[in-house]
PQR file of N, CA, C, O and H, with PARSE charges and radii, in Angstrom:
ATOM      1  N   UNK A   1       0.882  -1.154   0.000 -0.4000 1.5000
ATOM      2  CA  UNK A   1      -0.056   0.023   0.023 -0.0000 2.0000
ATOM      3  C   UNK A   1       0.817   1.216   0.061  0.5500 1.7000
ATOM      4  O   UNK A   1       1.621   1.337   0.985 -0.5500 1.4000
ATOM      5  N   UNK A   2       0.717   2.142  -0.907 -0.4000 1.5000
ATOM      6  CA  UNK A   2       1.497   3.316  -0.936 -0.0000 2.0000
ATOM      7  C   UNK A   2       0.919   4.473  -0.238  0.5500 1.7000
ATOM      8  O   UNK A   2      -0.204   4.365   0.255 -0.5500 1.4000
ATOM      9  H   UNK A   2       0.064   2.044  -1.658  0.4000 1.0000
ATOM     10  N   UNK A   3       1.569   5.551  -0.150 -0.4000 1.5000
ATOM     11  CA  UNK A   3       1.099   6.676   0.765 -0.0000 2.0000
ATOM     12  C   UNK A   3      -0.347   7.168   0.340  0.5500 1.7000
ATOM     13  O   UNK A   3      -1.204   7.412   1.188 -0.5500 1.4000
ATOM     14  H   UNK A   3       2.482   5.639  -0.550  0.4000 1.0000
ATOM     15  N   UNK A   4      -0.561   7.294  -0.967 -0.4000 1.5000
ATOM     16  CA  UNK A   4      -1.848   7.784  -1.459 -0.0000 2.0000
ATOM     17  C   UNK A   4      -2.999   6.826  -1.152  0.5500 1.7000
ATOM     18  O   UNK A   4      -4.125   7.204  -0.828 -0.5500 1.4000
ATOM     19  H   UNK A   4       0.136   7.095  -1.657  0.4000 1.0000
ATOM     20  N   UNK A   5      -2.600   5.490  -1.289 -0.4000 1.5000
ATOM     21  CA  UNK A   5      -3.703   4.531  -0.884 -0.0000 2.0000
ATOM     22  C   UNK A   5      -3.982   4.644   0.694  0.5500 1.7000
ATOM     23  O   UNK A   5      -5.113   4.570   1.174 -0.5500 1.4000
ATOM     24  H   UNK A   5      -1.686   5.183  -1.552  0.4000 1.0000
ATOM     25  N   UNK A   6      -2.914   4.816   1.372 -0.4000 1.5000
ATOM     26  CA  UNK A   6      -3.117   4.758   2.902 -0.0000 2.0000
ATOM     27  C   UNK A   6      -3.962   6.066   3.348  0.5500 1.7000
ATOM     28  O   UNK A   6      -4.783   5.979   4.260 -0.5500 1.4000
ATOM     29  H   UNK A   6      -1.995   4.877   0.982  0.4000 1.0000
ATOM     30  N   UNK A   7      -3.733   7.232   2.692 -0.4000 1.5000
ATOM     31  CA  UNK A   7      -4.431   8.281   2.798 -0.0000 2.0000
ATOM     32  C   UNK A   7      -5.953   8.337   2.519  0.5500 1.7000
ATOM     33  O   UNK A   7      -6.727   8.987   3.222 -0.5500 1.4000
ATOM     34  H   UNK A   7      -3.066   7.302   1.951  0.4000 1.0000
ATOM     35  N   UNK A   8      -6.316   7.628   1.471 -0.4000 1.5000
ATOM     36  CA  UNK A   8      -7.604   7.347   0.980 -0.0000 2.0000
ATOM     37  C   UNK A   8      -8.203   6.347   1.936  0.5500 1.7000
ATOM     38  O   UNK A   8      -9.370   6.503   2.294 -0.5500 1.4000
ATOM     39  H   UNK A   8      -5.687   7.100   0.900  0.4000 1.0000
ATOM     40  N   UNK A   9      -7.509   5.359   2.364 -0.4000 1.5000
ATOM     41  CA  UNK A   9      -8.211   4.443   3.300 -0.0000 2.0000
ATOM     42  C   UNK A   9      -8.338   5.062   4.609  0.5500 1.7000
ATOM     43  O   UNK A   9      -9.241   4.645   5.335 -0.5500 1.4000
ATOM     44  H   UNK A   9      -6.561   5.232   2.074  0.4000 1.0000
ATOM     45  N   UNK A  10      -7.604   5.960   5.014 -0.4000 1.5000
ATOM     46  CA  UNK A  10      -7.682   6.813   6.385 -0.0000 2.0000
ATOM     47  C   UNK A  10      -8.913   7.667   6.234  0.5500 1.7000
ATOM     48  O   UNK A  10      -9.728   7.674   7.157 -0.5500 1.4000
ATOM     49  H   UNK A  10      -6.870   6.299   4.425  0.4000 1.0000
ATOM     50  N   UNK A  11      -9.108   8.341   5.224 -0.4000 1.5000
ATOM     51  CA  UNK A  11     -10.217   9.111   4.875 -0.0000 2.0000
ATOM     52  C   UNK A  11     -11.551   8.379   4.885  0.5500 1.7000
ATOM     53  O   UNK A  11     -12.578   8.793   5.423 -0.5500 1.4000
ATOM     54  H   UNK A  11      -8.446   8.336   4.474  0.4000 1.0000
ATOM     55  N   UNK A  12     -11.410   7.304   4.258 -0.4000 1.5000
ATOM     56  CA  UNK A  12     -12.602   6.403   4.177 -0.0000 2.0000
ATOM     57  C   UNK A  12     -13.039   5.905   5.512  0.5500 1.7000
ATOM     58  O   UNK A  12     -14.242   5.853   5.769 -0.5500 1.4000
ATOM     59  H   UNK A  12     -10.576   6.968   3.821  0.4000 1.0000
ATOM     60  N   UNK A  13     -12.151   5.540   6.364 -0.4000 1.5000
ATOM     61  CA  UNK A  13     -12.458   4.939   7.754 -0.0000 2.0000
ATOM     62  C   UNK A  13     -13.008   6.209   8.533  0.5500 1.7000
ATOM     63  O   UNK A  13     -14.065   6.063   9.146 -0.5500 1.4000
ATOM     64  H   UNK A  13     -11.174   5.582   6.155  0.4000 1.0000
ATOM     65  N   UNK A  14     -12.425   7.344   8.556 -0.4000 1.5000
ATOM     66  CA  UNK A  14     -13.133   8.467   9.179 -0.0000 2.0000
ATOM     67  C   UNK A  14     -14.501   8.652   8.640  0.5500 1.7000
ATOM     68  O   UNK A  14     -15.426   8.673   9.452 -0.5500 1.4000
ATOM     69  H   UNK A  14     -11.566   7.463   8.058  0.4000 1.0000
ATOM     70  N   UNK A  15     -14.760   8.794   7.340 -0.4000 1.5000
ATOM     71  CA  UNK A  15     -15.964   9.057   6.863 -0.0000 2.0000
ATOM     72  C   UNK A  15     -17.011   7.922   7.305  0.5500 1.7000
ATOM     73  O   UNK A  15     -18.142   8.284   7.632 -0.5500 1.4000
ATOM     74  H   UNK A  15     -14.008   8.777   6.680  0.4000 1.0000
ATOM     75  N   UNK A  16     -16.676   6.577   7.324 -0.4000 1.5000
ATOM     76  CA  UNK A  16     -17.406   5.631   7.586 -0.0000 2.0000
ATOM     77  C   UNK A  16     -17.870   5.701   9.151  0.5500 1.7000
ATOM     78  O   UNK A  16     -19.004   5.422   9.541 -0.5500 1.4000
ATOM     79  H   UNK A  16     -15.758   6.283   7.058  0.4000 1.0000
ATOM     80  N   UNK A  17     -16.880   6.088   9.903 -0.4000 1.5000
ATOM     81  CA  UNK A  17     -17.299   6.259  11.394 -0.0000 2.0000
ATOM     82  C   UNK A  17     -18.153   7.327  11.670  0.5500 1.7000
ATOM     83  O   UNK A  17     -18.979   7.265  12.580 -0.5500 1.4000
ATOM     84  H   UNK A  17     -15.959   6.314   9.586  0.4000 1.0000
ATOM     85  N   UNK A  18     -17.990   8.464  10.831 -0.4000 1.5000
ATOM     86  CA  UNK A  18     -18.834   9.699  11.015 -0.0000 2.0000
ATOM     87  C   UNK A  18     -20.263   9.129  10.573  0.5500 1.7000
ATOM     88  O   UNK A  18     -21.228   9.350  11.306 -0.5500 1.4000
ATOM     89  H   UNK A  18     -17.319   8.514  10.092  0.4000 1.0000
ATOM     90  N   UNK A  19     -20.389   8.533   9.605 -0.4000 1.5000
ATOM     91  CA  UNK A  19     -21.614   8.062   9.186 -0.0000 2.0000
ATOM     92  C   UNK A  19     -22.272   7.133  10.183  0.5500 1.7000
ATOM     93  O   UNK A  19     -23.482   7.248  10.379 -0.5500 1.4000
ATOM     94  H   UNK A  19     -19.606   8.353   9.010  0.4000 1.0000
ATOM     95  N   UNK A  20     -21.584   6.248  10.808 -0.4000 1.5000
ATOM     96  CA  UNK A  20     -22.188   5.415  11.738 -0.0000 2.0000
ATOM     97  C   UNK A  20     -22.540   6.248  12.960  0.5500 1.7000
ATOM     98  O   UNK A  20     -23.612   5.997  13.510 -0.5500 1.4000
ATOM     99  H   UNK A  20     -20.602   6.155  10.649  0.4000 1.0000
ATOM    100  N   UNK A  21     -21.841   7.117  13.403 -0.4000 1.5000
ATOM    101  CA  UNK A  21     -22.222   7.952  14.564 -0.0000 2.0000
ATOM    102  C   UNK A  21     -23.553   8.897  14.208  0.5500 1.7000
ATOM    103  O   UNK A  21     -24.389   9.246  15.041 -0.5500 1.4000
ATOM    104  H   UNK A  21     -20.970   7.321  12.956  0.4000 1.0000
ATOM    105  N   UNK A  22     -23.565   9.189  12.974 -0.4000 1.5000
ATOM    106  CA  UNK A  22     -24.783  10.017  12.568 -0.0000 2.0000
ATOM    107  C   UNK A  22     -25.984   9.107  12.497  0.5500 1.7000
ATOM    108  O   UNK A  22     -27.058   9.570  12.881 -0.5500 1.4000
ATOM    109  H   UNK A  22     -22.886   8.905  12.297  0.4000 1.0000
ATOM    110  N   UNK A  23     -25.933   7.925  12.072 -0.4000 1.5000
ATOM    111  CA  UNK A  23     -26.958   6.921  11.880 -0.0000 2.0000
ATOM    112  C   UNK A  23     -27.363   6.650  13.434  0.5500 1.7000
ATOM    113  O   UNK A  23     -28.563   6.582  13.700 -0.5500 1.4000
ATOM    114  H   UNK A  23     -25.061   7.548  11.760  0.4000 1.0000
ATOM    115  N   UNK A  24     -26.504   6.511  14.355 -0.4000 1.5000
ATOM    116  CA  UNK A  24     -26.801   6.174  15.653 -0.0000 2.0000
ATOM    117  C   UNK A  24     -27.610   7.298  16.306  0.5500 1.7000
ATOM    118  O   UNK A  24     -28.575   7.070  17.037 -0.5500 1.4000
ATOM    119  H   UNK A  24     -25.529   6.567  14.139  0.4000 1.0000
ATOM    120  N   UNK A  25     -27.163   8.526  16.002 -0.4000 1.5000
ATOM    121  CA  UNK A  25     -27.791   9.811  16.443 -0.0000 2.0000
ATOM    122  C   UNK A  25     -29.279   9.710  16.032  0.5500 1.7000
ATOM    123  O   UNK A  25     -30.205   9.908  16.819 -0.5500 1.4000
ATOM    124  H   UNK A  25     -26.380   8.711  15.409  0.4000 1.0000
ATOM    125  N   UNK A  26     -29.417   9.401  14.794 -0.4000 1.5000
ATOM    126  CA  UNK A  26     -30.742   9.393  14.221 -0.0000 2.0000
ATOM    127  C   UNK A  26     -31.780   8.338  14.805  0.5500 1.7000
ATOM    128  O   UNK A  26     -32.980   8.574  14.949 -0.5500 1.4000
ATOM    129  H   UNK A  26     -28.665   9.240  14.155  0.4000 1.0000
ATOM    130  N   UNK A  27     -31.186   7.213  15.100 -0.4000 1.5000
ATOM    131  CA  UNK A  27     -32.009   6.102  15.799 -0.0000 2.0000
ATOM    132  C   UNK A  27     -32.347   6.468  17.121  0.5500 1.7000
ATOM    133  O   UNK A  27     -33.486   6.180  17.491 -0.5500 1.4000
ATOM    134  H   UNK A  27     -30.211   7.021  14.983  0.4000 1.0000
ATOM    135  N   UNK A  28     -31.499   7.113  18.003 -0.4000 1.5000
ATOM    136  CA  UNK A  28     -31.738   7.628  19.335 -0.0000 2.0000
ATOM    137  C   UNK A  28     -32.847   8.731  19.158  0.5500 1.7000
ATOM    138  O   UNK A  28     -33.799   8.741  19.938 -0.5500 1.4000
ATOM    139  H   UNK A  28     -30.574   7.347  17.703  0.4000 1.0000
ATOM    140  N   UNK A  29     -32.756   9.561  18.256 -0.4000 1.5000
ATOM    141  CA  UNK A  29     -33.832  10.620  18.107 -0.0000 2.0000
ATOM    142  C   UNK A  29     -35.108  10.043  17.906  0.5500 1.7000
ATOM    143  O   UNK A  29     -36.115  10.539  18.410 -0.5500 1.4000
ATOM    144  H   UNK A  29     -31.982   9.553  17.622  0.4000 1.0000
ATOM    145  N   UNK A  30     -35.131   9.023  17.198 -0.4000 1.5000
ATOM    146  CA  UNK A  30     -36.596   8.427  16.913 -0.0000 2.0000
ATOM    147  C   UNK A  30     -37.004   7.656  18.024  0.5500 1.7000
ATOM    148  O   UNK A  30     -38.190   7.336  18.094 -0.5500 1.4000
ATOM    149  H   UNK A  30     -34.313   8.620  16.789  0.4000 1.0000
ATOM    150  N   UNK A  31     -36.074   7.243  19.058 -0.4000 1.5000
ATOM    151  CA  UNK A  31     -36.550   6.587  20.224 -0.0000 2.0000
ATOM    152  C   UNK A  31     -37.018   7.504  21.389  0.5500 1.7000
ATOM    153  O   UNK A  31     -37.830   7.134  22.238 -0.5500 1.4000
ATOM    154  H   UNK A  31     -35.110   7.503  19.001  0.4000 1.0000
ATOM    155  N   UNK A  32     -36.518   8.564  21.363 -0.4000 1.5000
ATOM    156  CA  UNK A  32     -36.726   9.533  22.414 -0.0000 2.0000
ATOM    157  C   UNK A  32     -38.210   9.770  22.809  0.5500 1.7000
ATOM    158  O   UNK A  32     -38.595   9.783  23.978 -0.5500 1.4000
ATOM    159  H   UNK A  32     -35.859   8.865  20.674  0.4000 1.0000
ATOM    160  N   UNK A  33     -38.980   9.950  21.759 -0.4000 1.5000
ATOM    161  CA  UNK A  33     -40.413  10.243  22.001 -0.0000 2.0000
ATOM    162  C   UNK A  33     -41.276   9.027  22.475  0.5500 1.7000
ATOM    163  O   UNK A  33     -42.382   9.152  23.002 -0.5500 1.4000
ATOM    164  H   UNK A  33     -38.666   9.940  20.809  0.4000 1.0000
ATOM    165  N   UNK A  34     -40.720   7.969  22.258 -0.4000 1.5000
ATOM    166  CA  UNK A  34     -41.417   6.683  22.745 -0.0000 2.0000
ATOM    167  C   UNK A  34     -41.000   6.040  23.999  0.5500 1.7000
ATOM    168  O   UNK A  34     -41.596   5.060  24.446 -0.5500 1.4000
ATOM    169  H   UNK A  34     -39.822   7.867  21.830  0.4000 1.0000
ATOM    170  N   UNK A  35     -39.873   6.637  24.634 -0.4000 1.5000
ATOM    171  CA  UNK A  35     -39.421   6.077  25.752 -0.0000 2.0000
ATOM    172  C   UNK A  35     -40.408   6.388  27.061  0.5500 1.7000
ATOM    173  O   UNK A  35     -41.034   7.446  27.140 -0.5500 1.4000
ATOM    174  H   UNK A  35     -39.389   7.433  24.271  0.4000 1.0000
ATOM    175  N   UNK A  36     -40.468   5.466  27.962 -0.4000 1.5000
ATOM    176  CA  UNK A  36     -41.607   5.689  28.942 -0.0000 2.0000
ATOM    177  C   UNK A  36     -41.422   6.488  30.054  0.5500 1.7000
ATOM    178  O   UNK A  36     -42.350   6.659  30.845 -0.5500 1.4000
ATOM    179  H   UNK A  36     -39.960   4.607  27.899  0.4000 1.0000
ATOM    180  N   UNK A  37     -40.310   7.010  30.217 -0.4000 1.5000
ATOM    181  CA  UNK A  37     -40.114   8.007  31.422 -0.0000 2.0000
ATOM    182  C   UNK A  37     -39.041   9.075  31.023  0.5500 1.7000
ATOM    183  O   UNK A  37     -38.258   8.937  30.082 -0.5500 1.4000
ATOM    184  H   UNK A  37     -39.557   6.871  29.574  0.4000 1.0000
ATOM    185  N   UNK A  38     -39.098  10.073  31.790 -0.4000 1.5000
ATOM    186  CA  UNK A  38     -38.281  11.256  31.514 -0.0000 2.0000
ATOM    187  C   UNK A  38     -36.851  10.956  31.638  0.5500 1.7000
ATOM    188  O   UNK A  38     -36.015  11.415  30.860 -0.5500 1.4000
ATOM    189  H   UNK A  38     -39.734  10.185  32.554  0.4000 1.0000
ATOM    190  N   UNK A  39     -36.549  10.109  32.716 -0.4000 1.5000
ATOM    191  CA  UNK A  39     -34.954   9.900  32.815 -0.0000 2.0000
ATOM    192  C   UNK A  39     -34.383   9.168  31.575  0.5500 1.7000
ATOM    193  O   UNK A  39     -33.275   9.467  31.129 -0.5500 1.4000
ATOM    194  H   UNK A  39     -37.228   9.736  33.348  0.4000 1.0000
ATOM    195  N   UNK A  40     -35.165   8.197  31.023 -0.4000 1.5000
ATOM    196  CA  UNK A  40     -34.761   7.504  29.839 -0.0000 2.0000
ATOM    197  C   UNK A  40     -34.570   8.473  28.780  0.5500 1.7000
ATOM    198  O   UNK A  40     -33.479   8.503  28.211 -0.5500 1.4000
ATOM    199  H   UNK A  40     -36.065   7.955  31.386  0.4000 1.0000
ATOM    200  N   UNK A  41     -35.536   9.303  28.431 -0.4000 1.5000
ATOM    201  CA  UNK A  41     -35.577  10.406  27.477 -0.0000 2.0000
ATOM    202  C   UNK A  41     -34.396  11.328  27.566  0.5500 1.7000
ATOM    203  O   UNK A  41     -33.775  11.681  26.564 -0.5500 1.4000
ATOM    204  H   UNK A  41     -36.422   9.279  28.893  0.4000 1.0000
ATOM    205  N   UNK A  42     -34.096  11.714  28.799 -0.4000 1.5000
ATOM    206  CA  UNK A  42     -32.892  12.463  29.087 -0.0000 2.0000
ATOM    207  C   UNK A  42     -31.562  11.667  28.606  0.5500 1.7000
ATOM    208  O   UNK A  42     -30.736  12.184  27.853 -0.5500 1.4000
ATOM    209  H   UNK A  42     -34.600  11.427  29.613  0.4000 1.0000
ATOM    210  N   UNK A  43     -31.462  10.524  29.055 -0.4000 1.5000
ATOM    211  CA  UNK A  43     -30.350   9.768  28.728 -0.0000 2.0000
ATOM    212  C   UNK A  43     -30.225   9.582  27.135  0.5500 1.7000
ATOM    213  O   UNK A  43     -29.122   9.659  26.593 -0.5500 1.4000
ATOM    214  H   UNK A  43     -32.133  10.104  29.666  0.4000 1.0000
ATOM    215  N   UNK A  44     -31.330   9.349  26.455 -0.4000 1.5000
ATOM    216  CA  UNK A  44     -31.333   9.221  25.189 -0.0000 2.0000
ATOM    217  C   UNK A  44     -30.932  10.443  24.428  0.5500 1.7000
ATOM    218  O   UNK A  44     -30.234  10.378  23.415 -0.5500 1.4000
ATOM    219  H   UNK A  44     -32.225   9.287  26.896  0.4000 1.0000
ATOM    220  N   UNK A  45     -31.413  11.626  24.964 -0.4000 1.5000
ATOM    221  CA  UNK A  45     -30.975  12.918  24.386 -0.0000 2.0000
ATOM    222  C   UNK A  45     -29.572  13.260  24.586  0.5500 1.7000
ATOM    223  O   UNK A  45     -28.986  13.980  23.778 -0.5500 1.4000
ATOM    224  H   UNK A  45     -31.979  11.679  25.786  0.4000 1.0000
ATOM    225  N   UNK A  46     -28.951  12.738  25.717 -0.4000 1.5000
ATOM    226  CA  UNK A  46     -27.494  12.967  25.858 -0.0000 2.0000
ATOM    227  C   UNK A  46     -26.794  12.053  24.904  0.5500 1.7000
ATOM    228  O   UNK A  46     -25.756  12.500  24.417 -0.5500 1.4000
ATOM    229  H   UNK A  46     -29.428  12.154  26.374  0.4000 1.0000
ATOM    230  N   UNK A  47     -27.170  10.867  24.551 -0.4000 1.5000
ATOM    231  CA  UNK A  47     -26.665  10.032  23.576 -0.0000 2.0000
ATOM    232  C   UNK A  47     -26.784  10.659  22.064  0.5500 1.7000
ATOM    233  O   UNK A  47     -25.927  10.505  21.194 -0.5500 1.4000
ATOM    234  H   UNK A  47     -28.013  10.504  24.947  0.4000 1.0000
ATOM    235  N   UNK A  48     -27.915  11.339  21.926 -0.4000 1.5000
ATOM    236  CA  UNK A  48     -28.064  11.894  20.590 -0.0000 2.0000
ATOM    237  C   UNK A  48     -26.969  12.984  20.457  0.5500 1.7000
ATOM    238  O   UNK A  48     -26.262  13.016  19.451 -0.5500 1.4000
ATOM    239  H   UNK A  48     -28.611  11.464  22.634  0.4000 1.0000
ATOM    240  N   UNK A  49     -26.822  13.896  21.488 -0.4000 1.5000
ATOM    241  CA  UNK A  49     -25.756  14.925  21.455 -0.0000 2.0000
ATOM    242  C   UNK A  49     -24.391  14.387  21.276  0.5500 1.7000
ATOM    243  O   UNK A  49     -23.596  14.945  20.520 -0.5500 1.4000
ATOM    244  H   UNK A  49     -27.397  13.870  22.306  0.4000 1.0000
ATOM    245  N   UNK A  50     -24.071  13.249  21.992 -0.4000 1.5000
ATOM    246  CA  UNK A  50     -22.751  12.735  22.050 -0.0000 2.0000
ATOM    247  C   UNK A  50     -22.648  12.068  20.628  0.5500 1.7000
ATOM    248  O   UNK A  50     -21.591  12.254  20.024 -0.5500 1.4000
ATOM    249  H   UNK A  50     -24.717  12.796  22.606  0.4000 1.0000
ATOM    250  N   UNK A  51     -23.468  11.435  20.124 -0.4000 1.5000
ATOM    251  CA  UNK A  51     -23.311  10.820  18.780 -0.0000 2.0000
ATOM    252  C   UNK A  51     -23.022  11.903  17.744  0.5500 1.7000
ATOM    253  O   UNK A  51     -22.092  11.728  16.956 -0.5500 1.4000
ATOM    254  H   UNK A  51     -24.326  11.284  20.614  0.4000 1.0000
ATOM    255  N   UNK A  52     -23.820  13.102  17.692 -0.4000 1.5000
ATOM    256  CA  UNK A  52     -23.704  14.055  16.741 -0.0000 2.0000
ATOM    257  C   UNK A  52     -22.173  14.750  16.913  0.5500 1.7000
ATOM    258  O   UNK A  52     -21.503  15.097  15.941 -0.5500 1.4000
ATOM    259  H   UNK A  52     -24.576  13.245  18.332  0.4000 1.0000
ATOM    260  N   UNK A  53     -21.802  14.871  18.097 -0.4000 1.5000
ATOM    261  CA  UNK A  53     -20.427  15.439  18.310 -0.0000 2.0000
ATOM    262  C   UNK A  53     -19.317  14.484  17.871  0.5500 1.7000
ATOM    263  O   UNK A  53     -18.266  14.912  17.393 -0.5500 1.4000
ATOM    264  H   UNK A  53     -22.346  14.589  18.887  0.4000 1.0000
ATOM    265  N   UNK A  54     -19.548  13.287  18.027 -0.4000 1.5000
ATOM    266  CA  UNK A  54     -18.681  12.186  17.516 -0.0000 2.0000
ATOM    267  C   UNK A  54     -18.724  12.162  16.056  0.5500 1.7000
ATOM    268  O   UNK A  54     -17.671  12.014  15.437 -0.5500 1.4000
ATOM    269  H   UNK A  54     -20.402  12.940  18.415  0.4000 1.0000
ATOM    270  N   UNK A  55     -19.856  12.295  15.434 -0.4000 1.5000
ATOM    271  CA  UNK A  55     -19.852  12.309  13.837 -0.0000 2.0000
ATOM    272  C   UNK A  55     -19.127  13.587  13.434  0.5500 1.7000
ATOM    273  O   UNK A  55     -18.473  13.538  12.392 -0.5500 1.4000
ATOM    274  H   UNK A  55     -20.712  12.416  15.937  0.4000 1.0000
ATOM    275  N   UNK A  56     -19.155  14.618  14.062 -0.4000 1.5000
ATOM    276  CA  UNK A  56     -18.425  15.774  13.590 -0.0000 2.0000
ATOM    277  C   UNK A  56     -17.003  15.658  13.789  0.5500 1.7000
ATOM    278  O   UNK A  56     -16.216  16.099  12.952 -0.5500 1.4000
ATOM    279  H   UNK A  56     -19.685  14.657  14.909  0.4000 1.0000
ATOM    280  N   UNK A  57     -16.605  15.054  14.914 -0.4000 1.5000
ATOM    281  CA  UNK A  57     -15.230  14.716  15.300 -0.0000 2.0000
ATOM    282  C   UNK A  57     -14.504  13.789  14.140  0.5500 1.7000
ATOM    283  O   UNK A  57     -13.335  13.979  13.806 -0.5500 1.4000
ATOM    284  H   UNK A  57     -17.245  14.695  15.594  0.4000 1.0000
ATOM    285  N   UNK A  58     -15.235  12.896  13.642 -0.4000 1.5000
ATOM    286  CA  UNK A  58     -14.793  11.959  12.598 -0.0000 2.0000
ATOM    287  C   UNK A  58     -14.870  12.735  11.307  0.5500 1.7000
ATOM    288  O   UNK A  58     -13.974  12.613  10.472 -0.5500 1.4000
ATOM    289  H   UNK A  58     -16.185  12.742  13.913  0.4000 1.0000
ATOM    290  N   UNK A  59     -15.778  13.434  11.134 -0.4000 1.5000
ATOM    291  CA  UNK A  59     -15.956  14.080   9.756 -0.0000 2.0000
ATOM    292  C   UNK A  59     -14.897  15.059   9.573  0.5500 1.7000
ATOM    293  O   UNK A  59     -14.304  15.021   8.495 -0.5500 1.4000
ATOM    294  H   UNK A  59     -16.505  13.533  11.813  0.4000 1.0000
ATOM    295  N   UNK A  60     -14.535  15.976  10.480 -0.4000 1.5000
ATOM    296  CA  UNK A  60     -13.574  16.980  10.305 -0.0000 2.0000
ATOM    297  C   UNK A  60     -12.274  16.471   9.794  0.5500 1.7000
ATOM    298  O   UNK A  60     -11.805  17.022   8.799 -0.5500 1.4000
ATOM    299  H   UNK A  60     -15.017  16.007  11.356  0.4000 1.0000
ATOM    300  N   UNK A  61     -11.586  15.409  10.395 -0.4000 1.5000
ATOM    301  CA  UNK A  61     -10.369  14.959  10.013 -0.0000 2.0000
ATOM    302  C   UNK A  61     -10.432  14.215   8.583  0.5500 1.7000
ATOM    303  O   UNK A  61      -9.464  14.113   7.829 -0.5500 1.4000
ATOM    304  H   UNK A  61     -11.967  14.961  11.203  0.4000 1.0000
ATOM    305  N   UNK A  62     -11.676  13.730   8.337 -0.4000 1.5000
ATOM    306  CA  UNK A  62     -11.850  13.073   6.997 -0.0000 2.0000
ATOM    307  C   UNK A  62     -11.758  14.157   5.855  0.5500 1.7000
ATOM    308  O   UNK A  62     -11.100  13.966   4.831 -0.5500 1.4000
ATOM    309  H   UNK A  62     -12.462  13.812   8.950  0.4000 1.0000
ATOM    310  N   UNK A  63     -12.407  15.210   6.089 -0.4000 1.5000
ATOM    311  CA  UNK A  63     -12.335  16.207   5.193 -0.0000 2.0000
ATOM    312  C   UNK A  63     -10.930  16.759   5.024  0.5500 1.7000
ATOM    313  O   UNK A  63     -10.540  17.059   3.896 -0.5500 1.4000
ATOM    314  H   UNK A  63     -12.940  15.365   6.921  0.4000 1.0000
ATOM    315  N   UNK A  64     -10.147  16.910   6.093 -0.4000 1.5000
ATOM    316  CA  UNK A  64      -8.874  17.456   6.064 -0.0000 2.0000
ATOM    317  C   UNK A  64      -7.920  16.574   5.341  0.5500 1.7000
ATOM    318  O   UNK A  64      -7.037  16.963   4.577 -0.5500 1.4000
ATOM    319  H   UNK A  64     -10.464  16.666   7.010  0.4000 1.0000
ATOM    320  N   UNK A  65      -8.202  15.302   5.674 -0.4000 1.5000
ATOM    321  CA  UNK A  65      -7.238  14.245   4.841 -0.0000 2.0000
ATOM    322  C   UNK A  65      -7.642  14.287   3.423  0.5500 1.7000
ATOM    323  O   UNK A  65      -6.759  14.175   2.572 -0.5500 1.4000
ATOM    324  H   UNK A  65      -8.920  14.986   6.295  0.4000 1.0000
ATOM    325  N   UNK A  66      -8.849  14.433   3.076 -0.4000 1.5000
ATOM    326  CA  UNK A  66      -9.181  14.497   1.526 -0.0000 2.0000
ATOM    327  C   UNK A  66      -8.575  15.669   0.876  0.5500 1.7000
ATOM    328  O   UNK A  66      -8.187  15.657  -0.292 -0.5500 1.4000
ATOM    329  H   UNK A  66      -9.566  14.524   3.767  0.4000 1.0000
ATOM    330  N   UNK A  67      -8.500  16.762   1.729 -0.4000 1.5000
ATOM    331  CA  UNK A  67      -7.979  17.995   1.087 -0.0000 2.0000
ATOM    332  C   UNK A  67      -6.350  17.985   0.681  0.5500 1.7000
ATOM    333  O   UNK A  67      -5.881  18.636  -0.252 -0.5500 1.4000
ATOM    334  H   UNK A  67      -8.815  16.772   2.678  0.4000 1.0000
ATOM    335  N   UNK A  68      -5.647  17.183   1.504 -0.4000 1.5000
ATOM    336  CA  UNK A  68      -4.159  16.922   1.254 -0.0000 2.0000
ATOM    337  C   UNK A  68      -3.875  16.112   0.159  0.5500 1.7000
ATOM    338  O   UNK A  68      -2.707  15.845  -0.124 -0.5500 1.4000
ATOM    339  H   UNK A  68      -6.028  16.654   2.263  0.4000 1.0000
TER
END
């Protein structure tokens, strides 16, 4: 694997992880309204925020790697 292949693979992995975190956030958002109690909804909302943050943290490096 040469340098360019390694860079593309790295960008691909970052993008894949960002998409996974984004998908997880969407699934939790869908669950929030049907959870039975307030504490469960609060925990799910925290997970939504964390998943969105994680998606951003993976997306930013993926974009930087693609720029180089």
